[in-house]
C-alpha positions as CSV (number, residue, x, y, z in Angstrom):
1,M,-47.5,-27.4,-20.9
2,Q,-46.9,-25.1,-23.7
3,T,-49.6,-22.6,-22.2
4,I,-47.7,-22.5,-18.9
5,V,-44.6,-21.8,-20.3
6,I,-46.1,-18.9,-22.4
7,V,-47.8,-17.5,-19.3
8,L,-44.4,-17.7,-17.4
9,I,-42.4,-16.1,-20.1
10,V,-45.2,-13.4,-20.3
11,V,-44.9,-12.8,-16.4
12,V,-41.2,-12.7,-16.6
13,I,-41.3,-10.0,-19.4
14,F,-43.9,-8.0,-17.4
15,I,-41.7,-8.1,-14.3
16,I,-38.6,-7.1,-16.1
17,L,-40.4,-4.1,-17.9
18,M,-41.8,-3.2,-14.4
19,I,-38.2,-3.3,-12.7
20,L,-36.8,-1.2,-15.8
21,G,-39.7,1.4,-15.7
22,F,-39.2,1.6,-11.7
23,M,-35.4,2.2,-12.1
24,S,-35.8,4.5,-15.0
25,W,-38.5,6.6,-12.9
26,K,-36.2,6.8,-9.8
27,K,-33.2,7.8,-11.6
28,S,-35.3,10.8,-13.2
29,A,-36.7,11.6,-9.9
30,M,-33.6,11.6,-8.1
31,R,-32.2,14.3,-10.4
32,V,-33.5,16.8,-8.0
33,M,-30.7,16.0,-5.6
34,D,-28.3,17.7,-8.0
35,D,-30.3,20.8,-8.1
36,G,-29.7,23.8,-6.1
37,E,-26.4,24.3,-3.6
38,V,-25.7,23.3,-0.2
39,M,-24.4,25.7,2.4
40,E,-22.6,24.8,5.6
41,T,-24.0,26.8,8.7
42,T,-23.4,26.7,12.3
43,M,-26.7,24.4,12.7
44,G,-25.4,22.1,10.0
45,K,-25.9,21.9,6.4
46,I,-28.8,23.4,4.3
47,H,-29.8,22.6,0.7
48,F,-31.2,25.8,-0.9
49,K,-31.8,27.1,-4.5
50,L,-31.9,30.9,-5.5
51,T,-32.8,32.0,-8.8
52,G,-33.9,35.3,-10.6
53,E,-32.9,38.9,-10.3
54,G,-34.8,41.4,-8.1
55,P,-36.5,41.3,-4.6
56,V,-36.0,38.0,-2.8
57,L,-39.2,35.9,-2.2
58,F,-38.2,33.4,0.5
59,F,-40.5,30.3,-0.2
60,M,-41.2,28.0,2.8
61,H,-42.2,24.6,1.3
62,G,-45.0,22.4,2.3
63,G,-44.7,18.9,3.4
64,P,-43.5,16.4,2.1
65,G,-41.6,18.8,-0.3
66,G,-38.2,20.3,-0.9
67,I,-36.5,22.8,-2.9
68,D,-38.3,21.7,-6.0
69,Q,-41.6,22.9,-4.7
70,G,-40.5,26.2,-5.4
71,F,-42.2,25.5,-8.9
72,L,-45.5,27.0,-7.3
73,L,-43.9,30.5,-7.6
74,E,-41.6,30.0,-10.8
75,S,-43.7,32.6,-13.0
76,L,-42.8,35.4,-10.6
77,V,-39.0,35.1,-11.4
78,E,-40.5,36.3,-14.8
79,E,-42.1,39.2,-13.1
80,G,-38.7,40.5,-11.9
81,Y,-38.3,38.7,-8.6
82,S,-35.7,36.2,-7.0
83,L,-36.9,32.9,-5.6
84,L,-35.1,31.5,-2.6
85,V,-36.2,27.9,-1.5
86,V,-34.6,25.8,1.1
87,S,-35.2,22.1,1.9
88,R,-36.0,21.8,5.7
89,P,-34.1,19.1,7.8
90,G,-34.6,15.7,6.6
91,Y,-35.8,16.6,3.3
92,L,-33.5,16.1,0.1
93,K,-30.0,17.1,0.6
94,T,-30.5,18.8,4.1
95,P,-29.3,16.3,6.6
96,F,-31.7,15.8,9.5
97,V,-31.1,17.7,12.5
98,H,-33.8,18.1,15.2
99,L,-34.1,21.7,14.9
100,S,-37.3,23.9,16.4
101,Y,-39.0,26.4,14.2
102,E,-37.2,29.3,16.0
103,E,-33.6,27.3,15.5
104,Q,-34.6,26.9,11.7
105,V,-35.3,30.6,11.3
106,D,-31.9,31.3,12.9
107,Q,-30.3,28.9,10.4
108,Y,-32.3,30.9,7.7
109,V,-30.7,34.2,8.8
110,E,-27.3,32.8,8.6
111,L,-27.8,31.6,5.1
112,L,-29.1,35.0,4.2
113,D,-26.1,36.7,5.6
114,K,-23.9,34.3,3.7
115,L,-25.7,35.1,0.3
116,A,-25.7,38.8,1.0
117,I,-29.6,39.2,1.2
118,D,-30.5,41.9,3.6
119,K,-34.5,41.4,3.4
120,V,-36.9,39.2,1.9
121,V,-40.8,38.4,1.5
122,V,-41.3,35.4,3.6
123,M,-44.0,33.1,1.9
124,G,-45.5,30.3,4.0
125,Y,-47.2,27.4,2.3
126,S,-49.2,24.7,4.2
127,A,-46.4,23.1,6.7
128,G,-44.2,25.9,5.7
129,G,-46.6,28.5,7.4
130,P,-45.1,28.3,11.0
131,L,-41.6,29.1,9.7
132,A,-42.6,32.1,7.6
133,L,-44.5,33.6,10.8
134,N,-41.5,32.8,13.1
135,F,-39.0,34.3,10.7
136,A,-41.3,37.4,10.3
137,N,-42.0,37.7,13.9
138,K,-38.5,37.2,15.0
139,Y,-36.5,39.1,12.4
140,P,-39.0,42.0,11.6
141,E,-35.8,43.8,10.2
142,R,-35.1,41.1,7.7
143,T,-38.7,41.3,6.4
144,H,-40.2,43.2,3.5
145,A,-43.8,41.5,3.5
146,L,-45.6,38.1,4.6
147,V,-47.5,35.9,2.4
148,M,-49.3,33.0,3.7
149,E,-51.0,30.9,1.3
150,A,-53.1,27.9,3.1
151,G,-50.3,28.1,5.8
152,V,-50.4,26.7,9.3
153,S,-50.5,29.3,11.8
154,T,-51.9,27.9,15.1
155,V,-52.9,24.8,16.6
156,F,-52.6,21.9,14.3
157,E,-55.6,19.6,13.8
158,P,-54.6,16.5,12.0
159,Q,-57.3,15.0,9.8
160,S,-58.8,11.9,11.7
161,E,-59.0,10.0,8.6
162,A,-55.7,10.7,7.2
163,S,-53.8,8.0,9.3
164,D,-56.0,5.3,7.6
165,S,-55.6,6.8,4.0
166,F,-53.5,5.4,1.1
167,W,-51.8,8.6,0.9
168,M,-50.3,8.1,4.6
169,K,-49.6,4.5,4.1
170,L,-47.6,5.7,1.2
171,F,-45.4,8.3,2.9
172,T,-45.0,6.2,6.0
173,S,-44.3,2.6,4.5
174,D,-40.6,1.4,4.6
175,R,-38.7,-0.4,2.1
176,I,-41.0,-0.3,-0.9
177,Q,-41.8,3.3,-0.4
178,D,-40.4,4.4,-3.7
179,F,-41.8,1.6,-5.5
180,L,-45.2,2.7,-4.3
181,S,-44.4,6.3,-5.3
182,W,-43.8,5.3,-8.7
183,I,-47.0,3.2,-8.9
184,T,-48.8,6.3,-7.4
185,I,-47.6,8.4,-10.6
186,I,-48.5,5.6,-13.1
187,F,-51.8,5.1,-11.6
188,T,-52.5,8.9,-11.5
189,R,-51.6,9.0,-15.1
190,I,-53.9,6.2,-16.1
191,A,-56.9,7.0,-13.5
192,F,-56.6,10.8,-13.1
193,K,-60.1,11.3,-11.9
194,M,-60.0,8.5,-9.2
195,V,-56.9,9.6,-7.9
196,F,-57.9,13.5,-7.7
197,K,-61.2,12.5,-6.2
198,S,-59.2,10.6,-3.4
199,I,-57.2,13.7,-2.8
200,L,-60.2,16.0,-2.7
201,R,-61.8,13.7,0.0
202,L,-59.0,13.8,2.0
203,E,-57.8,17.5,1.6
204,T,-61.1,19.3,1.3
205,L,-64.4,19.6,3.1
206,L,-66.5,20.0,-0.3
207,D,-69.6,17.9,-0.4
208,K,-70.0,15.0,-3.1
209,E,-71.3,17.5,-5.7
210,G,-68.6,19.9,-5.1
211,I,-66.0,17.1,-5.3
212,K,-67.5,16.3,-8.7
213,E,-67.6,19.8,-10.1
214,F,-64.1,20.2,-8.8
215,T,-62.6,17.0,-10.6
216,A,-64.3,17.8,-13.7
217,L,-62.7,21.4,-13.7
218,V,-59.2,19.8,-13.3
219,S,-59.4,16.8,-15.2
220,N,-60.7,18.8,-18.3
221,D,-57.9,21.4,-18.1
222,K,-54.4,20.4,-19.3
223,E,-52.8,23.2,-17.1
224,R,-54.3,22.2,-14.0
225,R,-53.6,18.5,-14.8
226,R,-50.0,19.1,-15.4
227,W,-49.8,21.4,-12.1
228,L,-51.2,18.2,-10.2
229,M,-48.6,15.8,-11.8
230,K,-45.9,18.4,-11.0
231,F,-46.7,18.7,-7.5
232,L,-46.9,15.3,-6.8
233,D,-43.4,15.0,-8.3
234,T,-42.3,17.3,-5.4
235,T,-43.5,15.1,-2.9
236,L,-41.9,12.0,-4.3
237,P,-39.7,9.8,-4.1
238,M,-40.4,9.4,-0.4
239,S,-37.0,8.0,0.7
240,V,-35.5,11.6,0.5
241,R,-38.3,13.2,2.2
242,K,-39.7,10.9,4.8
243,I,-37.5,11.7,7.7
244,G,-38.2,15.6,6.7
245,L,-42.2,14.7,7.0
246,K,-41.8,12.9,10.1
247,H,-40.1,15.9,11.8
248,D,-42.6,18.5,10.3
249,I,-45.5,16.5,11.7
250,E,-43.8,16.3,15.1
251,L,-43.3,19.9,15.2
252,L,-47.0,20.8,13.7
253,T,-48.7,18.5,16.4
254,S,-46.6,20.4,19.4
255,I,-47.7,23.8,18.0
256,K,-49.5,25.5,21.2
257,K,-49.2,29.3,19.9
258,I,-47.0,30.7,17.2
259,P,-46.1,34.5,18.2
260,V,-46.9,37.0,15.7
261,D,-47.1,40.2,17.8
262,N,-44.0,41.5,16.5
263,I,-45.3,41.3,12.8
264,N,-46.0,44.8,11.5
265,V,-45.2,44.3,7.8
266,K,-48.1,44.1,5.2
267,S,-49.3,40.6,5.0
268,L,-51.4,38.7,2.3
269,L,-53.5,35.8,3.5
270,V,-54.8,33.4,1.1
271,Y,-57.1,30.7,2.5
272,S,-60.1,28.4,1.9
273,K,-63.2,27.6,4.0
274,E,-63.3,24.2,2.5
275,D,-59.6,23.4,3.5
276,N,-59.4,20.2,5.7
277,D,-55.7,20.5,6.2
278,A,-54.7,24.1,6.9
279,K,-58.2,24.6,8.4
280,W,-60.0,28.1,8.7
281,L,-59.1,28.6,12.0
282,N,-55.7,29.5,10.7
283,A,-57.1,32.2,8.8
284,E,-59.2,33.4,11.7
285,Y,-56.0,33.6,14.1
286,L,-54.2,35.6,11.6
287,E,-57.2,37.9,10.9
288,T,-57.6,38.3,14.8
289,N,-53.7,39.1,15.5
290,L,-52.1,40.6,12.3
291,K,-52.1,44.3,12.1
292,D,-52.0,45.0,8.4
293,F,-53.2,42.5,6.1
294,E,-55.5,41.4,3.1
295,L,-57.4,38.3,3.2
296,L,-58.3,36.5,-0.3
297,V,-61.0,34.0,0.3
298,T,-60.9,31.1,-2.0
299,H,-62.6,27.9,-3.1
300,G,-60.9,24.4,-3.3
301,G,-59.6,23.4,-0.1
302,H,-55.8,22.7,0.2
303,V,-55.7,22.3,-3.6
304,M,-57.3,26.0,-4.0
305,W,-54.3,26.7,-6.5
306,I,-55.8,24.7,-9.3
307,G,-59.4,25.6,-8.2
308,E,-61.7,27.9,-9.9
309,D,-59.9,31.0,-8.3
310,M,-56.4,29.7,-9.8
311,D,-56.2,32.9,-11.8
312,K,-57.3,35.2,-8.8
313,I,-54.6,33.8,-6.6
314,K,-51.9,34.6,-9.2
315,S,-53.2,37.9,-10.0
316,K,-53.5,39.0,-6.3
317,R,-50.1,37.8,-5.7
318,I,-48.5,40.0,-8.3
319,E,-50.6,42.8,-7.1
320,F,-49.7,42.5,-3.5
321,L,-46.0,42.3,-4.3
322,K,-46.2,45.3,-6.4
323,S,-47.6,47.3,-3.5
324,I,-44.7,46.7,-1.4
325,N,-41.8,49.3,-1.1
326,F,-38.8,47.4,-1.4
327,E,-36.6,50.5,-0.9
328,M,-37.5,50.5,3.0
């Protein structure tokens, strides 16, 4: 009897600690809702963040994401650039309104007008790719240059295995989605290699040996590990991103052709042939249709930013930005 009582006490204490831990994490994770500002536009409110001084880099985040995903380019603020990031409809503090890509870029131009920003470098990452292309094509007079890093540019091919993966179950679960988000963060800290391998199996076309080498590279490097943990933070909690992700998927899977014939500015394309999300056909489409571009082929699939070409990507970004004549 005494043993049963002790076990029950231990279980109760464990549950209490779990609840307290989850509540503390969620409170911290939700602080992103206090970041940035909200602007009223004719198409609804839009959540944005503008930092730095100098030429404006307009970052289009991936999915799921939000203004916090701008951390990918934070170092460029120190290089003398301003960074503008917006949360798309249904993400963070941008209320959900069913806006097409074309309507979203119209809203962006209204935002730029209200912020007194004339021209920007549009930067499309992953699911933000179609927004960057639509902006540059529809508003060439507001575009200094274009950067596409693993950005979707053409017909989107969903991964056949993605629908059955743990990650998709996490992103689409109801009620306990934030609890699962917290468990994911905890488990990643405890079993980093195992979690990162599961990400690579889903997001890359690397073979078994390639996954092993990539896992070792990231697991043994503090900067790369920190990047991944921070990236995961910008995709969670799902309760404030789920509607936006659903909208992203609807738009991505409806793409027939993204027009780029009006894009004449200098463009930087950064893609990986091992990418299982923004597949190589996205790079090929831009290679075939853009007039003035540089292509950097990288290693590592859809997490190439922490692969063996991490430093190469950073230096190429800066080199490209320095080549732009911002006086024009």
